[in-house]
N, C-alpha and C positions, 0 to 999 in steps of 0.2 A: 314223342307227345308224356309228358308226363302227366301224374294225377293230381289232381285238383286239392287243396288242401282239406277244403271241406267239404259237402256234397255237390257232384257233378252236377251240374248244372243243363238245362233241355229251355235255348234260346232260340229265339224266332225275331230276326229280322226282316220288315218290309222296306225295300225300296224302290225307287222307281226303275233301274234298271241294277243288273250285278253277272259280272264284273262293270265296272262302268264303262261306260262309252265315250267320256270326255275326262281332261286330267283335272277336273274339280275338285278338291281338299275335302268336302263333306264325304262324297262319293268314294275318293280313294280310302278316307280314315275307315269307312266304314268296310271296305275290304281288308282293313290290315289288321282293325277290331274285331271280325270274325274271326280270319284264321291263327290268329293269339290267342282267343278263348278257346278254337276250337284243339291249338294243340297244347293248351295246359287239361284239358282231356274233359272240354264238357262237349256238349252233342248241339252245335250251332248248324242252323237253318235259314235259305235263303227264301222268300218270295217276292216274285217283281214279277214286270207284265213285260211281253214281249208281241211284235207285231210278225205275222209269219202265214204264209199258206197254209192255213187249215181252219178248220171251223173256230167260231168263235167259245172263249172259255176252256178249249183245250190244255189240258195241262201238259206239262213234257218236261221229264225232273232231268237232272246233271248234278255233276259236281264238281267243285274247285277244289280238289285237292280233297283238305281233310272238311268243307263245308258242302254240306247239300245245298242244291241248289232247285228249286218249283218254278217254273215259268208260266204263267196264265198269258195263251195267247187272247190278246184285246183289240183287235185289227182297227176297231174306228175310236179306237181311244187318240192314240198317238198313229204319226209316222214315223219310219225310219230316212 
């Protein structure tokens, strides 16, 4: 990881799913951009939704390498 030339940024991406569940260009590009920014030393977080066996609005946290991911359970919003 390199240090940013200027001040370190704190970046939040909001995405339907992360990492992408399909090979669409925009979804894959979002993951690539997140990783590129994190590898330059910026703090990158992603907020997305998921459908799992848990109470609605439960938040699950995990990491995709250097990118922090927060998943909000919205079982009535979409089905996988």
